[in-house]
C-alpha positions in Angstrom: 11.7 16.4 18.3 8.4 15.8 19.1 7.4 14.1 15.6 7.5 10.5 17.2 4.7 8.3 15.8 2.4 8.7 18.6 1.9 12.0 18.0 0.8 11.7 14.3 -2.4 10.0 15.7 -3.8 13.6 17.1 -3.2 15.9 13.6 -6.8 15.2 13.0 -6.6 14.5 9.5 -9.4 13.1 6.8 -10.7 9.8 6.4 -7.5 9.4 4.1 -4.5 9.7 6.5 -6.4 7.9 9.3 -5.8 4.5 7.3 -2.0 4.8 8.0 -1.4 3.4 11.4 1.6 4.1 13.1 1.4 2.8 16.3 2.6 -0.7 17.0 -0.6 -2.0 16.9 -1.8 -5.6 15.3 -2.8 -5.5 12.1 -6.6 -6.2 11.3 -7.6 -8.9 8.6 -8.5 -8.6 5.3 -12.2 -9.3 5.7 -12.7 -6.3 8.8 -12.7 -4.0 5.4 -11.6 -1.1 7.8 -14.4 -1.0 9.5 -13.2 -0.9 13.1 -12.2 2.5 12.8 -8.9 2.0 11.4 -9.4 4.9 8.9 -13.1 5.0 8.4 -13.9 8.0 10.8 -16.2 8.2 13.1 -17.1 12.1 13.3 -15.3 15.1 11.2 -13.3 17.0 12.9 -14.1 20.8 13.4 -12.2 23.1 10.9 -10.7 25.0 13.8 -9.3 21.5 15.3 -8.1 20.7 12.2 -6.0 24.0 11.5 -5.2 23.9 15.1 -3.7 20.0 15.1 -1.8 20.8 11.6 -0.3 23.9 12.8 1.6 21.7 14.8 3.7 20.6 11.7 5.6 23.6 12.0 6.4 24.6 15.1 9.6 25.3 16.4 10.8 21.8 17.2 9.3 19.9 13.6 10.9 22.7 11.5 14.3 22.2 13.6 14.1 18.6 13.6 13.7 18.8 9.8 16.8 21.1 9.7 18.5 18.4 11.5 17.2 15.3 9.2 19.1 14.0 5.8 18.6 15.3 2.6 15.5 13.4 2.3 13.5 15.3 4.6 13.8 17.8 2.3 13.0 15.9 -0.7 9.9 14.8 0.5 8.3 17.7 1.3 9.5 19.4 -2.0 7.7 16.1 -3.4 11.0 14.9 -5.4 13.7 12.7 -4.8 17.2 12.6 -4.9 19.0 13.4 -8.7 21.5 10.2 -8.4 19.9 8.0 -11.3 22.5 4.8 -10.9 20.3 1.7 -10.2 20.3 -0.5 -6.9 21.6 -4.2 -6.9 18.7 -6.2 -5.2 19.5 -8.9 -2.5 17.9 -13.2 -3.2 14.8 -11.7 -4.8 13.8 -14.9 -5.0 13.3 -15.3 -0.9 9.6 -15.6 -0.6 8.5 -13.3 2.4 4.8 -14.3 2.0 5.4 -14.6 6.0 5.0 -10.8 6.5 1.1 -11.5 6.0 0.5 -13.1 9.7 -0.7 -16.7 9.5 -3.6 -15.9 12.0 -4.8 -13.1 9.6 -5.1 -15.4 6.3 -6.9 -17.8 8.4 -9.4 -14.8 9.9 -9.4 -13.7 6.2 -10.7 -17.4 5.3 -13.3 -17.9 7.8 -14.6 -14.2 7.3 -15.2 -14.6 3.7 -18.7 -15.9 3.8 -19.3 -12.9 5.9 -18.4 -10.6 3.8 -20.2 -12.4 1.0 -23.5 -11.4 3.0 -22.4 -8.2 3.7 -21.5 -7.1 0.1 -25.5 -6.1 -0.7 -25.7 -3.7 2.0 -21.7 -2.7 1.7 -22.0 -2.0 -2.1 -25.4 0.4 -1.5 -23.2 2.3 1.1 -20.7 2.4 -1.3 -22.0 4.5 -3.5 -22.5 7.3 -1.6 -19.3 6.6 -0.1 -20.5 7.4 3.5 -18.1 4.3 4.9 -15.4 4.3 2.4 -12.9 7.1 2.6 -14.0 10.5 0.8 -10.6 10.8 -1.2 -12.5 10.1 -4.3 -15.0 13.2 -4.1 -11.9 15.0 -3.0 -9.5 13.9 -5.7 -12.7 14.8 -8.6 -14.1 18.1 -7.1 -10.4 19.9 -7.1 -9.6 18.2 -10.6 -13.2 17.9 -12.4 -12.4 14.8 -13.9 -15.9 13.2 -13.7 -17.9 13.0 -16.8 -20.7 14.8 -14.9 -18.5 18.0 -14.5 -17.9 18.7 -18.1 -20.5 20.1 -20.0 -21.7 19.3 -23.6 -18.8 21.7 -25.0 -16.4 20.6 -23.0 -16.8 23.9 -20.6 -16.3 22.9 -16.9 -19.8 24.6 -15.5 -18.9 26.9 -12.4 -19.4 25.2 -8.9 -20.4 27.1 -6.3 -18.4 29.0 -4.2 -18.6 26.4 -1.2 -17.6 23.8 -3.1 -14.8 25.9 -4.5 -13.7 26.3 -1.1 -14.5 23.1 0.2 -12.2 21.5 -2.9 -9.4 23.7 -1.8 -9.5 22.8 1.8 -9.5 19.3 0.7 -6.7 19.7 -1.8 -4.7 20.9 0.9 -5.8 18.6 3.5 -4.3 15.8 0.9 -1.1 17.4 0.1 -0.5 17.7 4.0 -1.4 14.2 5.1 1.0 13.2 1.6 3.7 14.9 3.1 3.1 14.3 6.6 3.8 10.4 5.2 6.8 10.9 3.2 8.5 13.0 5.9 7.5 10.2 8.2 8.4 7.4 6.5 12.2 9.0 6.2 12.0 10.1 9.8 10.8 6.4 11.3 13.5 4.5 8.9 13.3 1.2 7.3 11.5 -1.0 9.8 9.4 0.8 11.2 8.3 2.5 7.6 7.8 -1.0 6.2 6.0 -2.2 9.4 3.2 0.3 10.2 3.4 2.7 7.1 3.8 0.9 4.5 1.3 -2.2 5.3 -0.8 0.3 5.9 -0.9 2.1 2.9 -0.9 -1.4 1.0 -4.1 -2.2 2.6 -5.5 1.2 2.2 -4.6 0.6 -2.2 -7.3 -2.2 -1.9 -9.7 0.2 -0.7 -9.3 2.7 -3.3 -10.9 -0.1 -5.7 -13.7 -1.2 -4.0 -17.4 -0.1 -5.0 -18.8 -0.3 -8.9 -18.3 3.4 -8.7 -14.6 3.1 -8.3 -14.7 0.4 -11.1 -15.9 3.7 -13.7 -14.0 4.6 -16.7 -12.4 8.0 -16.4 -13.4 10.9 -19.5 -11.5 13.8 -20.2 -13.1 17.4 -19.8 -13.8 17.9 -23.5 -11.7 16.2 -26.2 -11.0 12.9 -26.7 -7.3 11.7 -27.2 -5.7 11.6 -30.5 -4.8 8.2 -32.0 -1.3 9.3 -31.6 -1.3 10.5 -28.3 -1.0 6.3 -26.6 1.0 3.3 -26.7 0.0 -0.3 -26.8 0.1 -0.2 -22.9 -1.3 2.8 -22.1 -3.6 2.5 -19.2 -7.4 3.3 -19.3 -7.7 5.3 -16.0 -10.8 4.6 -13.7 -12.1 6.4 -10.5 -10.0 4.2 -8.4 -7.0 5.0 -10.0 -6.9 8.9 -9.2 -8.6 7.8 -6.0 -5.4 5.6 -5.0 -2.9 8.4 -6.9 -1.6 9.8 -3.8 -1.2 6.0 -2.1 0.7 4.9 -5.1 3.1 7.9 -4.6 3.6 7.2 -1.1 4.4 3.6 -1.6 6.7 4.7 -4.4 8.9 7.1 -2.1 9.5 4.9 0.7 10.7 2.3 -2.6 13.0 5.7 -3.7 14.3 5.8 0.0 15.4 2.5 0.9 15.4 0.6 -2.3 14.0 -2.3 -5.0 14.4 -4.6 -1.7 11.0 -2.6 -0.9 9.5 -3.4 -4.0 10.3 -7.3 -4.3 10.4 -8.2 -0.6 7.6 -6.6 0.6 5.1 -5.2 -1.9 5.7 -8.2 -4.4 5.0 -11.0 -1.8 1.5 -9.1 -0.8 0.5 -8.6 -4.0 0.8 -12.4 -4.0 -1.4 -12.3 -1.1 -4.1 -10.1 -3.1 -4.4 -12.3 -5.9 -4.1 -15.8 -4.3 -7.1 -18.0 -4.5 -9.5 -17.9 -1.3 -11.3 -20.4 0.6 -12.5 -23.2 -1.7 -16.0 -23.3 0.1 -17.5 -20.7 -1.9 -15.7 -20.4 -5.2 -18.4 -19.2 -7.2 -18.6 -15.5 -6.4 -16.2 -12.9 -5.4 -16.6 -10.2 -2.3 -16.1 -7.0 -3.3 -12.9 -6.6 -1.7 -10.9 -9.8 -3.1 -12.5 -8.1 -6.7 -10.7 -4.5 -5.6 -7.6 -6.6 -4.4 -7.4 -7.8 -7.9 -7.4 -4.4 -9.3 -5.2 -2.8 -6.7 -2.6 -5.6 -7.3 -2.2 -5.3 -10.8 -1.7 -1.6 -10.6 0.9 -1.8 -8.4 2.1 -5.0 -10.0 2.7 -2.6 -13.3 4.5 0.1 -11.1 6.9 -2.0 -9.8 8.0 -3.3 -13.3 8.6 0.3 -14.3 10.8 0.6 -11.9 12.3 -2.9 -11.4 16.1 -3.4 -13.0 16.7 -5.7 -16.0 18.7 -7.9 -13.6 16.0 -8.1 -10.8 13.0 -8.4 -13.4 14.6 -11.5 -14.8 15.4 -13.1 -11.8 11.4 -12.8 -10.6 10.0 -13.3 -13.7 8.8 -16.4 -12.9 7.6 -15.9 -10.0 5.5 -12.9 -11.5 4.1 -15.5 -13.8 3.0 -18.1 -11.6 1.9 -15.9 -8.3 0.7 -13.1 -9.8 -0.3 -13.0 -13.7 -2.0 -16.8 -13.7 -4.0 -16.3 -10.0 -5.3 -12.9 -11.7 -5.8 -15.1 -15.0 -7.9 -18.0 -13.2 -10.1 -14.9 -11.8 -10.7 -13.4 -15.3 -11.4 -16.5 -17.6 -13.0 -18.2 -15.1 -16.3 -19.8 -16.1 -17.9 -20.6 -12.8 -16.6 -17.4 -10.8 -18.1 -14.1 -11.1 -17.7 -10.6 -10.0 -19.9 -8.0 -8.0 -19.4 -5.5 -9.9 -20.2 -8.1 -13.1 -19.3 -7.2 -16.8 -17.7 -3.7 -16.1 -15.0 -5.2 -12.9 -14.1 -8.1 -15.6 -13.6 -5.5 -18.4 -11.3 -3.2 -16.4 -9.4 -6.0 -14.7 -9.2 -7.3 -18.3 -7.6 -3.9 -19.6 -5.5 -4.0 -16.7 -4.1 -7.0 -17.3 -3.6 -6.4 -21.0 -1.4 -3.9 -20.1 0.6 -5.3 -17.4 1.5 -8.1 -19.8 2.3 -6.0 -23.1 4.3 -4.3 -20.6 6.4 -6.9 -19.7 6.9 -8.1 -23.2 8.2 -4.9 -24.0 10.8 -5.4 -21.2 12.1 -8.8 -21.7 12.1 -9.3 -25.3 10.5 -12.1 -27.8 12.6 -14.9 -26.1 12.3 -14.6 -22.8 8.3 -14.1 -23.3 8.5 -17.4 -25.3 10.3 -19.2 -22.3 9.0 -17.4 -19.6 5.2 -16.0 -20.5 3.7 -18.7 -23.0 1.5 -19.9 -20.1 -0.4 -16.8 -19.1 -0.4 -15.1 -22.7 -2.0 -18.6 -24.0 -4.7 -18.8 -21.1 -5.8 -15.5 -21.7 -6.3 -15.7 -25.3 -7.9 -19.6 -24.7 -10.7 -17.9 -22.8 -12.2 -16.7 -26.6 -12.2 -20.4 -27.8 -14.0 -21.4 -24.6 -16.3 -18.9 -25.2 -16.8 -19.7 -29.0 -17.7 -23.4 -28.2 -20.1 -22.7 -25.3 -22.0 -20.7 -28.4 -21.4 -23.1 -30.5 -22.8 -25.8 -28.1 -25.5 -23.2 -27.2 -25.4 -24.0 -23.1 -28.7 -23.8 -21.2 -29.6 -23.9 -17.7 -31.3 -26.7 -17.5 -31.7 -28.1 -13.6 -33.1 -31.5 -14.8 -30.7 -34.8 -13.9 -28.6 -32.3 -11.9 -28.9 -31.7 -7.8 -29.3 -28.3 -7.0 -26.0 -25.7 -7.0 -24.3 -28.4 -9.1 -22.6 -27.0 -12.0 -22.4 -28.5 -15.7 -19.2 -30.0 -17.0 -18.2 -29.0 -20.8 -15.9 -31.2 -22.5 -13.9 -28.7 -24.8 -11.7 -29.5 -28.0 -8.5 -29.6 -26.1 -9.4 -32.5 -24.1 -10.3 -30.7 -20.9 -13.7 -30.8 -18.7 -14.4 -27.7 -17.2 -17.2 -26.7 -14.6 -19.3 -23.6 -16.4 -21.9 -21.6 -14.9 -24.4 -21.0 -17.9 -25.6 -17.8 -15.8 -22.2 -16.2 -15.8 -22.0 -16.6 -19.6 -23.7 -12.9 -20.3 -21.4 -11.6 -18.2 -18.2 -13.0 -19.7 -19.7 -12.4 -23.2 -20.0 -8.7 -22.8 -16.5 -8.7 -21.3 -14.4 -10.8 -24.2 -16.2 -9.2 -27.4 -14.9 -9.0 -30.8 -13.3 -5.5 -29.7 -11.3 -6.9 -26.4 -10.3 -9.5 -29.4 -8.7 -6.5 -31.3 -7.5 -4.7 -28.2 -5.7 -8.3 -26.9 -4.5 -9.8 -30.7 -3.3 -6.2 -32.1 -0.5 -5.7 -29.6 0.2 -9.2 -28.8 0.8 -9.9 -32.4 3.1 -7.0 -32.8 5.0 -8.0 -30.0 5.3 -11.6 -30.4 5.5 -11.3 -34.1 5.9 -15.6 -35.5 6.0 -16.3 -32.1 2.3 -16.3 -31.4 1.8 -19.4 -33.7 4.1 -20.9 -31.5 2.7 -20.1 -28.1 -0.9 -19.6 -28.9 -2.3 -22.2 -30.2 -5.9 -20.2 -31.0 -4.0 -17.1 -32.3 -6.2 -17.6 -35.6 -9.5 -17.7 -34.0 -8.6 -14.6 -31.8 -7.4 -12.7 -34.9 -10.3 -13.3 -37.2 -12.5 -11.7 -34.3 -10.4 -9.0 -34.7 -10.6 -9.3 -38.5 -14.8 -8.7 -37.4 -14.7 -6.0 -35.5 -13.0 -3.9 -38.1 -14.9 -4.9 -40.5 -17.7 -4.0 -38.4 -16.5 -0.3 -37.9 -14.8 0.0 -40.8 -17.3 -0.1 -43.9 -16.1 0.1 -47.6 -16.7 3.7 -47.8 -14.1 5.9 -46.5 -15.9 9.2 -45.9 -16.7 10.4 -41.9 -20.1 10.7 -42.2 -21.1 7.1 -42.8 -18.5 6.1 -40.0 -21.1 4.5 -37.7 -19.9 1.9 -35.4 -21.3 -2.1 -35.0 -21.8 -2.6 -31.5 -22.4 -5.8 -30.5 -25.5 -6.7 -28.8 -23.4 -8.7 -25.7 -21.1 -5.3 -25.8 -20.5 -4.2 -22.5 -22.4 -0.9 -21.1 -21.4 1.9 -23.7 -18.7 4.4 -22.5 -19.5 8.0 -22.7 -15.9 8.5 -24.6 -14.8 8.5 -27.9 -12.4 6.4 -29.4 -10.8 5.1 -32.3 -10.0 2.3 -34.1 -7.8 2.2 -37.6 -9.0 0.7 -40.8 -7.4 -1.9 -42.9 -4.5 -0.8 -44.7 -2.6 -2.3 -47.4 0.9 -1.4 -45.9 0.8 -4.1 -43.5 -1.1 -7.3 -42.4 -1.5 -6.0 -38.6 -5.3 -4.0 -38.7 -3.9 -0.7 -39.9 -0.7 -0.6 -38.2 2.8 -1.4 -39.0 5.5 -2.7 -36.6 8.3 -0.3 -36.4 10.8 -2.3 -33.9 8.9 -2.6 -30.9 6.6 0.2 -31.8 2.8 -0.1 -33.6 2.7 2.7 -36.1 -0.4 3.9 -37.2 0.0 5.3 -41.2 -0.8 8.9 -41.7 -4.0 8.3 -43.9 -5.8 6.2 -41.3 -9.7 6.9 -40.9 -10.4 9.4 -38.2 -11.8 9.2 -34.2 -14.7 6.8 -33.8 -16.2 5.6 -30.5 -16.4 1.6 -29.5 -17.8 0.2 -26.3 -14.6 0.2 -24.5 -13.5 3.7 -25.6 -10.2 4.6 -27.4 -8.3 1.5 -28.3 -5.3 1.5 -26.3 -3.7 -1.1 -28.6 -3.1 0.9 -31.3 -1.2 4.4 -31.4 2.1 5.8 -32.8 4.9 7.2 -30.9 4.0 4.8 -28.1 7.7 4.5 -26.8 8.3 8.4 -27.6 6.1 9.5 -25.1 7.4 11.5 -22.7 4.6 10.9 -20.0 5.8 9.4 -17.2 3.1 7.1 -16.7 3.2 5.4 -19.8 7.6 4.6 -19.2 8.7 1.5 -20.3 11.8 1.9 -17.7 12.4 4.4 -14.8 15.6 4.0 -12.6 15.1 4.2 -8.9 17.2 6.9 -7.8 20.0 6.1 -5.5 19.4 7.2 -1.8 22.0 7.6 0.7 19.7 5.5 3.0 19.1 2.4 0.4 19.2 -1.1 1.9 22.3 -3.1 2.0 24.7 -5.5 3.9 23.2 -6.1 7.4 20.6 -3.2 7.3 19.1 -5.3 4.2 19.2 -8.6 6.0 18.0 -7.4 9.4 14.8 -5.5 7.5 14.5 -8.8 5.7 13.6 -10.2 8.9 11.4 -7.5 10.9 9.1 -7.5 7.8 8.1 -11.1 8.3 8.1 -11.0 12.2 4.4 -10.6 13.6 3.4 -7.5 14.8 2.1 -9.3 17.6 5.0 -10.7 18.7 6.0 -8.6 21.9 9.2 -10.4 22.7 12.5 -8.6 22.1 15.3 -10.4 20.2 19.0 -9.9 20.2 20.1 -11.3 17.0 23.6 -8.7 17.4 23.4 -7.1 13.7 25.8 -4.8 13.5 23.8 -1.4 12.0 26.0 1.5 12.8 29.2 2.8 14.5 29.5 6.8 16.4 33.2 6.9 17.0 33.8 10.4 18.4 34.1 10.4 22.3 37.8 10.3 23.4 36.9 8.8 26.9 34.6 6.2 27.9 30.7 6.7 27.2 28.9 7.3 30.8 25.6 7.7 29.3 23.6 7.0 26.0 20.1 8.5 26.0 17.8 8.3 22.8 15.2 11.1 22.3 11.2 9.7 22.4 11.4 10.5 18.5 14.0 7.7 18.1 15.3 9.6 15.3 18.8 11.0 17.7 20.6 10.0 20.2 22.4 11.9 23.2 25.9 10.5 24.6 27.9 11.8 27.7 31.3 11.3 27.9 34.6 11.3 30.2 35.8 13.6 27.4 33.7 16.4 29.1 31.2 16.4 25.9 27.8 15.6 25.0 26.9 14.5 21.4 23.7 14.3 19.4 23.9 11.7 16.8 21.7 11.2 13.7 20.0 7.5 13.4 19.2 7.4 10.5 20.2 3.9 8.7 23.3 4.4 6.3 25.0 1.9 4.5 25.5 -1.6 5.0 26.2 -1.8 8.4 30.0 -0.9 8.4 29.2 2.6 8.4 30.5 5.1 10.9 28.1 8.2 11.8 29.2 11.7 12.7 27.8 13.6 15.4 25.3 16.5 14.5 26.1 18.6 17.3 29.0 18.9 20.1 28.2 20.4 23.3 31.6 21.2 24.9 30.3 23.4 27.9 31.3 21.0 30.6 34.4 21.0 32.9 33.8 17.3 34.3 33.0 14.0 33.2 29.4 13.9 32.2 27.5 10.8 34.0 23.9 11.6 33.0 22.5 13.0 30.0 18.5 13.5 28.8 15.7 15.1 27.4 13.1 17.2 28.9 10.5 16.7 26.3 7.9 19.6 27.5 10.5 22.3 26.5 12.1 20.3 24.3 15.5 20.8 25.8 18.7 18.6 27.2 19.8 18.0 30.7 23.4 16.9 30.9 24.9 17.2 34.8 28.8 16.7 35.6 28.1 17.7 38.9 26.6 21.0 37.9 23.5 20.5 36.0 23.3 22.2 31.9 20.3 22.6 30.7 20.6 23.8 27.0 18.7 23.6 23.1 19.7 20.7 20.9 19.1 22.9 17.9 21.7 25.7 18.4 23.5 24.1 21.3 23.3 27.2 23.2 23.6 27.0 26.7 20.1 28.1 28.6 20.6 27.5 32.2 23.1 26.2 34.7 22.1 25.2 37.9 25.5 24.8 40.5 25.6 23.1 43.2 24.2 24.7 46.4 27.5 24.2 48.3 30.9 23.0 46.4 31.8 20.5 49.4 28.0 18.6 48.7 28.0 17.7 44.8 25.0 16.5 42.8 25.5 12.5 42.7 21.9 12.1 40.4 19.3 13.9 38.2 16.3 12.5 36.7 14.1 14.6 34.1 10.5 14.7 35.1 7.8 13.4 32.0 5.7 15.6 30.4 4.0 18.0 30.6 6.3 18.9 33.9 9.0 20.9 33.4 11.2 20.2 36.4 14.4 18.6 36.9 14.7 16.8 40.1 18.6 16.5 41.7 19.9 14.6 44.7 22.8 15.8 46.1 25.3 13.5 48.3 23.9 15.2 51.7 20.6 13.0 50.7 18.6 15.9 50.2 16.1 15.9 46.8 15.4 19.4 45.1 13.7 20.2 42.1 13.9 23.0 39.8 11.7 24.3 36.9 14.0 24.9 33.9 11.4 27.9 33.5 12.0 29.8 36.4 15.0 30.8 38.5 15.4 29.4 41.8 14.1 26.0 44.0 10.6 24.7 43.4 11.0 22.1 46.5 13.9 20.4 48.5 13.3 17.4 50.4 15.3 15.6 52.8 15.9 12.0 52.4 17.9 10.4 54.8 15.1 10.8 57.4 17.8 10.1 60.4 19.7 8.1 58.9 22.7 7.0 57.3 21.9 5.5 54.0 24.9 6.8 51.9 25.1 9.0 48.5 22.0 8.7 46.3 23.5 6.7 43.4 20.4 6.5 41.2 17.5 8.6 40.7 13.9 7.4 38.7 10.5 9.2 38.5 7.3 7.4 37.5 5.7 7.7 34.1 3.3 10.0 35.6 5.4 11.9 37.4 4.0 11.2 40.9 6.5 9.7 42.9 10.4 9.7 42.6 12.6 6.6 44.0 16.2 7.1 44.8 18.4 4.4 45.1 21.8 5.0 47.9 25.1 3.0 48.1 23.9 1.3 51.2 21.0 -0.9 49.4 18.5 1.1 50.8 15.6 2.6 48.4 13.3 5.5 49.4 9.9 6.0 47.5 8.8 9.6 47.6 5.2 11.6 46.9 6.0 14.6 44.3 2.8 16.0 44.8 3.2 16.0 49.1 6.7 15.5 49.3 6.1 12.5 52.2 8.1 9.4 52.0 5.8 6.9 51.3 8.2 3.9 51.8 11.8 3.5 52.5 13.5 0.1 52.7 16.7 -2.2 52.6 16.4 -3.5 49.0 20.1 -4.8 48.1 23.1 -6.0 50.0 25.2 -3.4 47.9 25.3 -0.3 46.0 22.5 0.4 43.8 23.5 0.7 40.3 20.6 1.6 38.4 16.7 2.4 39.0 13.7 2.4 36.4 9.9 2.9 37.0 7.0 1.1 34.7 3.9 1.9 34.4 1.4 0.1 37.0 3.8 1.3 40.2 6.6 -1.1 39.0 10.3 -0.2 39.8 13.1 -2.1 39.0 16.7 -2.0 40.6 20.1 -3.6 40.0 23.0 -3.7 42.5 26.5 -4.6 42.8 25.3 -8.0 44.6 24.4 -9.4 41.1 20.9 -8.9 41.5 18.1 -7.4 39.6 14.7 -7.1 41.6 11.4 -6.2 40.4 9.2 -4.2 43.0 5.6 -2.9 43.2 6.0 0.2 44.8 3.8 -0.6 48.2 4.6 -3.8 48.4 7.2 -5.5 51.2 8.5 -8.7 49.1 10.0 -8.0 45.5 7.8 -9.6 43.0 10.5 -10.9 40.7 14.3 -11.1 41.7 17.4 -12.2 39.3 20.7 -13.2 40.3 23.6 -13.0 37.7 26.2 -16.0 38.0 29.5 -13.9 37.3 28.9 -9.9 36.9 26.8 -7.2 38.5 24.1 -5.8 35.9 25.0 -2.4 35.4 23.3 -1.0 32.9 19.5 -1.6 31.6 16.5 -0.9 29.6 12.9 -1.8 29.6 11.2 -3.3 26.6 7.3 -3.4 27.4 7.1 -6.2 30.2 11.0 -7.2 29.4 14.4 -5.8 30.8 17.5 -6.1 28.7 20.4 -5.8 30.9 24.1 -5.4 30.4 27.1 -6.3 32.1 31.0 -5.3 32.2 31.5 -8.8 30.8 29.8 -7.6 27.7 27.1 -9.8 27.8 23.4 -9.4 27.2 20.3 -10.2 28.9 16.8 -10.5 28.2 14.5 -11.2 31.2 10.3 -11.0 31.5 9.0 -9.0 34.4 6.1 -10.8 34.5 7.0 -14.5 34.3 9.2 -16.6 36.7 13.0 -15.4 36.3 14.6 -16.9 33.5 17.2 -15.2 31.9 18.6 -15.3 28.3 22.4 -14.0 27.8 23.9 -13.2 24.8 28.1 -12.4 24.7 28.7 -9.6 22.2 31.3 -10.7 19.7 34.3 -9.1 19.3 33.4 -8.3 15.7 30.7 -6.5 16.5 31.8 -4.6 19.7 35.0 -3.9 20.7 35.8 -2.5 24.3 33.8 -3.1 27.5 30.4 -2.1 27.8 29.6 1.3 29.6 26.0 1.9 29.2 23.3 0.9 27.0 19.6 2.3 25.4 17.0 0.5 24.2 14.9 2.2 21.1 11.5 0.6 21.9 9.8 1.1 18.6 12.5 0.5 16.3 14.3 -2.8 18.8 17.5 -1.5 18.5 20.1 -1.5 21.1 22.8 1.2 21.7 25.5 0.2 23.3 28.8 2.7 24.9 32.1 1.3 25.5 35.1 2.3 27.0 36.9 3.1 24.3 34.4 6.1 23.1 32.7 4.4 20.6 28.8 3.6 20.2 27.4 1.1 18.2 24.0 0.6 16.9 22.9 -3.2 17.0 19.8 -5.2 16.6 
């Protein structure tokens, strides 16, 4: 069980995986462009180191841990999903969680936009060789041979040198391993940690997949052009960025499969809105390369989301999609003053993707809902053709006379609107919105909307005429294939090497060679042979579009119902957590009940989460130790069963902990038991040396140590190595005094010192390397109930005299001193620089180790916690509390 988040950073994976940060660290602003080492590796790892680090995934602990997990680990490793296809019901999908992107990051992004614009020239030069970008495109292209240059004129793939083939296989293995690791961690870490640290970085990485002009080139198949009957009206024309982003999208969708539809509506959609939101108004005339890539990534992810949304949820959030996604994208796409860094190519790709997205939504919601909710985006899309047509008629020239420098001319259009126009962008716009683009827009929407197109699109006749002109240019009167030479307009974008097909006029239909059958565009059998156009195959036509079995072109797919889908209290808590700033270092206790763990027949004496926080141990008066899973399930009222029960103790168990280095469990009932948490087999038992002198306190040494420290009633401290028989060391702590029984032991995080607390309130600090007593002092006036050691030589102790005291190891006076008003603090745990305390009155308090004494307390309600609080443990990564009671039930609260 060593698969904690911190361990994932040492796997030495390629650049692609280093973009996924599993640490609780602040998110970098968008403007940093991942140049601060978040995913750009400084130097490639040697193959031996990579192989060694990857081998850690198959060790005993990981294998056994996977076997202990739920079915989602197996599904993640196999790349599959659960079979249940019933759809999920989302909560209030209209809630806006834009606060998930911190306001500080947005301010930094706006302030840094000018810097990015200056860096665009250098960045784009580096993007072509791919030195500062992740090397996933070369990986995927070399292993799938999808680049046009890898295909010969006869469609045969040229043989690659043996070294390149080996490199491609190695990259493929690494990529596959990285994807499986991300999926496994997404299930292992739980919904809040996976969303905060995995999904957020995957979303940022998605934008990086589209940065650079090379990532925005259309891909070609290895030989033949697809036939006309192979597409549908929203068939996507893939670009190289789509291939690079494939693994990222699959991981994002896997998280949605695990935790349900709310991930799509509450996390992904707000981030898409953030990507497409208008930036700083200081320089509206030019996008930076990062913003340009963000628009492409946003439209691509939105199309994936639409497919997996249920009908009810889609209708609920349709106004948000229209106003927060489609209209901002169209404002950039049809802007007469905003240029794209990659020019006409990027704008053409964005236009194609936007056509596919709007057509998909139209197919999902039907004509009436389109008229009600999407009339403005569709009309805006069509309006750009009228604007360019009027500008061509006016023959606008760049005339600086009469205008101050930098001022753009204003043009009054036929609709009465006065708009700014940048004459230098007219050439770029004319290369994008050509006759062919008019055809590709008009055909699907005229079929989807029918007569409604006349109501919501004022200039539909003009676009129809332009589409007709395109058909005439590629469809002469002769039907001979030899005479089918396309007429490419002079303002068309760069010709794509892939061939495409365009049908000619057909007497059966007035929709330019297509026949509307339901919501499918049917091509007659006697249509002309294929031909190429500047944009490649026309995705606006094709027979059997909706009958295609391709998953990429599915209209709707149901999210499988996972056992870990978010609902009830889990959903409410998850919504709160993804909106909390990652820079917030405080622990907030909201008393949200998440799960219950009944099973003990006696009071719970101790609770100890494993370091990976996916399982925890509990010891009880019923003489058993139980291993529980911490995977989320249900709506907060579900009860979990133990995964393993260790029943070899003969007395009440008062200590349980994990010895991290050998991955075994240590528990004590007066005798120490060391056992395997995967099998429940006892590895070793350490009995007291004298039956009249029982063991009163136990602690385990931190990794890489494998020792257990035990204190007996005669004030003797002994060390035992679980790998070797006999004793390691034995030290007397009394020093001639009679301080009483050792009530608690604590080991420093470095393992260099041990502190013992006595029933008389006396504390002794021992150096584990020399065995010398560094310090002994009267710390409290009553029994010491618990001691914790913190980084920086800090000790925290609680006593029956109602006090909680913070000490420096070698300082005489305490740093802070807290006093409980009514009851002693008999259990506490640490969260960073804060202490979370619990009393027998069922009060939970939070106090700081650094600030002046102040404590906020919360009384546990009887609805969330019944009985008397006996033990407390905190999950620092997940920010959850495990609370044990005298009735044998453990509850997970947040």
